[in-house]
N, C-alpha and C positions, 0 to 999 in steps of 0.2 A: 504493499499499500504505500502511495506517495502523500505526503501532507505538505502543505505550504503555510507558514506562519504569517499573521496579520502584516508583519514587516516585509514579507517575501522570501524568507529563508526556506529553501526546498530541502526536504529530507525524505528517505524512503525507508520504511519499516523493514526489518527482516522477519523471516519466520524462524521461530524459536523453539526449542524442544520443551517438553513439559518440565523437566528438571530445571532448565534455565528460568523458566516462568515460576517455579517454586522458590528458587533462590531470589528471584527478584521481590516477590511477595514477602519473604523472609526479610529482606533489606528495607522494605517499606514499613512492614510492621514493626521491626526493631529500632527504626530510627526517626520514626514521625511522631509528633505530638498533636494533640487535638486542642484547637484554640476554640473554647466553646463561645466566645464573644463573636468570632467570625464564622463560627460553624463549619469550620475546615480543618484538614490536617495540615501541618507545615513540615516540609521536609528539608534536610540540610543539603548542601550541595554534593557531598560524597554520594548521597542516595540518589540524586538526580543523575550525577556523573555515572553511576553504575547502570542505571536504567538506559541512557543513551548510549553508553558503550555496548550494552548487550543487544539493544533494539535497533539501532540504526546501521543501514549499510554505509560503509566507507567512513565509519566514525574515526576521528583523530582527536588528540589532545589539542591541536590547533583549531579545529572546528569547535570544540568545547569552549577554548578560551575566547573564540571570536564571537560567541553568542552573548547577547545581552539577556539581562535576567527575565525579561518578558518573554523572549523567544525561548529560553531554556524551560521556563515554567510551562509555556504552551505546549511546547513537544512532549515534555514529561506527562502532562495531563493527558494528552492525545494518546501517547504509548499505552497509559493505564486503561483507557477507554477501549482502545484495540485489543490489548491482551486479555483484560480482565472481563469487560463487557462482552467482547467477542466470544470468549470463553463460555460466557452464560448463555449467549445466543446458540451456541453450537450444542448445548445440552438440553435445548428444548426439543 
């Protein structure tokens, strides 16, 4: 799947194994905090880095360093939607 952020950054999602998805879910679960005031989870950069590294074709440290916070967050959220929500759709 290809995705373009609001600012125009284009990325392509990789197909990942179930084991890779489990590891990503563990990273997400173990490194996020729930902010009840904003009703959302916050993730540290290391968590986002791991998700992007595993989930994006052609990922490099240079790409990660070039992304602004908004692009990084937008891609991170879309990856979660793609892998986690896509998994739920497949099980129906």
